[in-house]
N, C-alpha and C positions, 0 to 999 in steps of 0.2 A: 107154514104160515108165511105169507108174503108180507114184506114191510109196507106200511101205509104210506100214501103219498104225502099227507100232511099229518105226521104223527103227533099226538098230544105231548105237552111237556109233563114229565113225571117227577122231575126234581129241579128246583130252582133256588139259587142263592142270590140274594139281593143286598148289595152293599155290605158284605161280611167283612168285619174288622176284628182282628185278634192281636192283643198286646201281651207280651211277657216283660218282666223287668229288663229294661235296656234294649228290648227288641220289638219292632213292629212287624209281626210275622205275616199278617194279611192286612191289606189296605184297600177297603171298599171294593171287594171282589164280587163280580157278578158272574153267574154260571147258569147255563140251561142244559138239561139232558132230556132228550126226547125218547119216547117209547121205541124199543127195538134198535137203539143207536149205540154205537161204540164211540165214546168221546175220549180221545187220548189227551192226557194232560202232560205237558212238557214244562221243564224248568230246571235251572241249575240247582246244585245242592244248596240247601238253605233258602230256596226261593219261596218256601211256604206251602208246598204241595201237600205234604203229609199233615201239616197243621189244619189246612182246609178240609182234607178228607176226614180227619179225626172229628171235626165239628159236624160234618154231614152224618157221621156215625154216632154222635152223641158222647164221644170221649171228652171233648172240650165244649165249652159254651162260648159263643162269640160275645165280644164286648159291645159290638154294634151290628145291625143288619138283621135280615130275616131269612129263614129257610122255609120253603114251601115244598110239600110232597103231595103229588096228585091233586093239585089245586087247593090244598089246605095249608094254611100257615101253622107251623108246628114249633113247639118248645121242647127240646130234648135235653134231658139231664143225665142220661146214661145210654149205653148201647141197647139195652132192652127196649127203650122207647123207639130207637131206630128200627130194630128187628120187628117190633110190633107193627111198624108202618111199611114193612117189606124191603128194608135196606139191609144188605149184608156186606161184610167187608172181609177180604182175604188179605191178611197182613204179610209184609215181606218176610218176617220171621214167624213161622207157623205156630198156631196156638193149639197144639195137639199133645196128648199124653202118650208118650212112646210105647208104654207097656200095655196099653189098652187096644182092643180091636177097632177096626174102622167103624162098625156099627155103634160100639160103646162111645167112641169119640163124637160121633155124629149126634147121638141123642143126649149127650151130656148137657144138663140144664134144661132139656125138654124131654124128659124121660117118659116112655110109654110103660104103664103099669097094668097089671091084671089084678085079680082079687087079692085083697090083703096088702096092697101096696107093693107087690112083688114085681120087679122089672121084667118086661117082656122083650127079651133080646130078639126073639124070633120075629116079632112084628117090626122091630126096628130094622132088622136085616132085610125083611121083605121090602120095606119102604126104600132102603138104600139101593136094593136091586132095581126097583121100579125107576128111581131117579137116574141110576147109572145107565139103564137101558134107554130111557127117554132122551137123555142128552148125550149118549155115546161116550160115557165116562169110563166104562169098563173097569170098575173097582170091585174087588172081592170084599164083601162086608165082614167076613170072618177073619181076614188077614190082620196080623198085629202090625201097628203103624211103624214101629222101629225096624221092621223087616222090609218096608217098602222103599223104593227109590224116591228121590226128592220130587220128581215129576208126578208120581202117583200120590204122594202126600198132599201135593197141592190140589189134586182132584178131590181128595177127602175134604179139604177146606171148602171147596166150591159146593160139594154135596151138603156139607153142614149148613151153608147158607140157604140152599134150595130146600132142604128139609124143613127149615123154618119159614117157608113160603116167600123167600126173598125174590122180588122181581126187579130190584135195582141192586147191582153188584159193583162194589168198589174193589178193584184189583191193584194193590200197591206193589209196584216193582215185581210183577209176577214171574218175569223171566230171568231175574237176577241170578238165580242159582240153577237154572235149567240148562241142559245140553241143547244144541240146535234142534235135534230131533224132538225132544220134549217140548220145546217152544213152539215148533210147528204144530204139534198135536194140540197144544193149548189153544192156538189160534183157531184150529178147526172147531174145538169145543166152544170157543167164544162165539163163532158164527152160528153154530147150532143153537146156542142159548138165545141169541138175538132173533133168530128165525122163529123161536117160540114166544117172542115178545118180551124177553128180558132185556133190560137196559144196562149198559156197562160203562163205568168210568175206569180208564186204563192209564195208570201212572207208569211211566217208563223213561229211560234215558236213551233208548236205542232207536235212532231215527229211522233206520231201515224197517223196523217192526211197525212203527207208526204209519209209514207210507203203505205198508202191506195190509194192515188190519183195520185201521180207524176209518170212521165215516167223517168225523170232524176233529180238528186239533185246536186245543186252547193252550196258550203259552203264558206262564207266570214268570215274572222277573222281579226279584226283590220285593215280593209280597203283592205286586200289582199285576193285573191282566194287561199284557202289552200287545195282544193280538190273537187272532184266530185264523185258521186256514183250512182249506180242503186238500186232502192228500193228493187228489188228481191234479191239482194246480201247484203242487209244492215239490221241492227237491230237498235232499238231506242238507245241502248247503244253505238253502233259504230258511229252513227250520232252525238250523244251528245258529244262524245270525240273529234270528228273532229271539232265541233263548238267551244268548250271551250278550247281544247288543253290539257285536262286531263280527267281521268275517272270521271263520274258524277253519284252520287247516285240518281236513279230515284224513289226509294221507301223511304218513311219516316222511319227513324230509331228512335223508341221511346219505352220507358218502359211503363208498365201499369200505368194508372193514379192513383194518391193518392188524391182523392177528399176530400175537407174539407167543411167548412161552406158555406152556400148560400151567394153569392155575388150579383147576379142579380136575381130579382124576377119580373115576368111580369104576370099580372092578368087581363083578360077580355079586352085586349087592342084593341081599335077601332080607325080608322083614315080614313080620306078621301084622295083620290089621287088628282092630280092636276086638274082634271075635276070635282071635288066636288062629286065624286062617292065613296060610302063606299067600301074600298078595304081591310082594316084590320077589321076582323069581330069577334074579341074576341080571341086574341092570349093569350095562357097561357103556361109558362115554367119557369124553373129555371136553372141557371148556377152556379156551385160551384167553390170555389177556387181550383186550381190544376187540372182542367179538361177542355177539349175542347168539346163544344157542336156545332156540325155542322148542319146548316139548309140546307136541300136539297129541291129542288122544281123547277118546270119550271118557268122561269122568268115571272113576271107579276102577281104573286099570292100574292103580298104584302110584299115581302122581302125588297125591297128598302124603302118602307114607314115605315116598322118596324124599320130599322136601323136609319132612320131620326128622328123618334119619340124618340128612345132611346138616341140619341145624341143631342137632343134639336133643331133639324133643322125643325121639323114638329110638329104641335100641335095635341095631342090626343083628340078625342071627347068623349071618354069613357075609363074606365079602369085605372089601376094604375101601376106604376113602382117603385121598391125599389132598392137602391144600398147599400149594407151592412146595411140593416134595415132602411135606411133613405128614405122617399118617395121623388122622384125626378121627378114626372110625368110632371111638367110644368117648370122645371129648364131650364135656358139658356145654350147654348153650353159652355160658359166659366165656369159656375158653375159646370157643369157635368165634364168638363176637370179637374177642380181643385180638384175633388173628387178622381182623379187617374184613369180616363178613357182615354184610348188611342183609336183612331179611324182611321182606314185605309178606306177612303171612296170609294164607287164604281166608282164615276166620279172624277178622280184625278185632272182634269183641272178645274172643276167647284167648287169642295168642298175641294180639297187637297192642292192646290197651288195658290199663287198670281203670275200670269205668268210674269209680268214685273219686279217683285222683284228678287234680286240676290238669289243664293242658300243659302248663309249664312243667309239672312233675312228670307227666307222660313223655315229654320230649327229652328227658334225661334218664330214662329207664335203663339205658345201656351203660351209662357212665356217671351215674349220680354219686358214686363213691370216689370219684377222682376229682382232682383240681380242675377248674376253679369252683366246682359245685360242692366240694366237701374237703375238710381237713381232718383226717382221722374219722372220728364218729360225729364230728360237728358238720351239719349241713349249712350251706350258705344260700338261703332262700332268695336273697336279692339277686345273686348271680344266676340262679335257676330261672327266676322270673324274667330277667333281662334277656337271657337266651331264648326263652319262650316267645317274648315279644318280637324279637328279630325274625324268628321262624314263622310266626303267624303272619307277619307282614310279607315276607318273602314268598311264602307258599299260599297266600290269599286264603287263609282259614277264616271262615265266616263265624265269628264269635264275639259276644259283647266284652269278654275279658279273658286274660291269660289265666285267671283264677277259676274260670268256668269248669265244672266237672266234664270229663269226656262223655259221660252218659247222656248229656243234654244236647249233643251235636247231632246233626243229620248224618246219615251213613257216609255220604261223600266227604264231608268235612272230617269225620273220624279217619277216613283213608288219607286225607291230606296231612293230618297230624303224624300218622305213621311214616308217610313218605318224607315229610320234613325231618323227622328224627333220624331216619335211616340214611338219608342222602346228605345230611349235614356232617357226617364223620368221614375220615379218610377210608376209602373202600378199595379192597383188592378183588373181592368177589361179591356180586349182588345176586341174591336169590329172590326173585319176584314171582310170587304165586298169586294169580288172579289180581294183578295190580290195579285194574280199572273196573272191577266188578261193582256195579251199582252206582257209578258216578257219571256226571254229566259230560257233554262233549268238550266243553272248555277245559275241564279238569283232565279229561283224557288226553287232550292235546298237550297240556302242560306236563303231565306225568310221562308221556311218551318222549317228549323232548328231553326231560331230565334223565330218562333211562339211556337214551342215545348219547347224552352228554357224559354219563358215567362210562359208557363204552369208549367214547373218544378220548377220555382222560386216562384210558389204560386199564380200566376194570374189566374183569371177566363177568359176563352177565348170563345167568340161567333164568329163562323166562318160562313159566308154566301158566298156560291160559286155556280155558275152555272155549275161548273165542278164536276160531281158526283164522279169521281175518286179522286179528291182532298178532298172532304168531307169524303169519305170512308177511305182514307189514313191517314188523320189527326185526325179525330174526335174520342172521347171516347164514346160519345153518339150522335145519329143522330135523329134530329127532322125534320119530313117531313111536309112541308107547302103546303097546297092546299086551294085555294079559301079564303085566308085571315085568315086561322086558322092553328094551329099546330094539324095535324090529328093523329100523332103517334110519340112517342119518343122511339127509340130502342137502347139498348146497342150495341156497335159496333159488338159484336160477333153474334148478330141476324140480323144485317143490311146487308143482301145480296143485290147485285146489282138488282136482279130480284124483291125482295120484296120491296125495296125502290122505284124502277121504277114503280111498280104497284100503290104504295101509291101516288107517284108524279102525276100519271095520274088520281087520284081520285077513284081508285078501292077500294072496301071494303077489309079490311085486314083479310084474313082467319086465 
């Protein structure tokens, strides 16, 4: 199906305003989405993107303004109202039941039954196969969701929406947890969907993706629409400036490393994954003071388990780890932290924050039991709050109060809280896993600058990132991980994208 010359407007927001206590999340926002269009929506963390999308999907109700779908003004009080009007949403954190099959997840809430109210899994499986074939999604309806890679789980979410006859799709940060290969496959699927007449709103922080996939770009800053653009007439730099309101440095500015003594030494490290399968198969490497070693690799090759062993969150079954000459192989997380190790975890909600706690309390999770935050069993909340206020200002955390629970923050602001906490302590070794996942370009620039500052202050830095550009931009040496081992360590001058890509795929290094 070819795209129409003057496609009709299928979704329109007029003067949408949403207020929360102490926060104006959206301020008179106007938006238009045309049939068969991919509209990319950009904005800093806390700009109001997710709030706006949640109103279009019926999760929130606007305080002011109107929503029109296919020419009709609508009042939506819940997602069912949106689904009934053909609007589907794929959330950043998937809404799937891990132990159920693809077909069971897809029909959940829209069950197909036969005589006597008995579920007809066969009909659901047939419908999933039809949709999978029609849109090139290639999903097995009988597969159990927890056995699927992240990219395939996302396809299940898309099929869930299509199964309910959605022809307007909202994709909230759809590539935040995908490998580059999975992201490219998602873009192909998005174009296949729009060729069939589906309209897509695409929320992302990744400017390169916007330029590659979008038809139109809208930019939200502090709750207001500040501009729109056509990708063909835009650059990453121009979009970044529109988002942040100032010129943004997209490349890391750093001097050559002055590496010192070995801080982290890893020898023959082996560990099981959550399914008790050996995933770390003998990792060996060193990180020196004043250098950044970046680990490159396709996700699932043992990077997550490596970080968890190094930070005391997972037990090694073989091998040894030293920090400044002291063996720490089986140390607890607290003991490792007290040696001067800072950790930015891959999963900020599971391992980085206590969601119901205030921001102030989250910022002292590593040293709440020490002075000035406590004396014995007595906590000093005034000191904790004052410390939190300082870090919120320094790290530009967008929040109404230091007392705000971490659960209410946007993903990028949650990441800033973790970075503020970890970087505010004296650090000998920084372990940063996916430090900029799901955050905006202004925050990425800031975090990259802080990581380089840690290196320049003499810390050893181990960077683990699924973004190859990030590894090549920040690292002084690149360690390529494949099948649970470090297969090659290259000085940055020799780490070309092509060579590292081949090593990541398991190719022999010529």
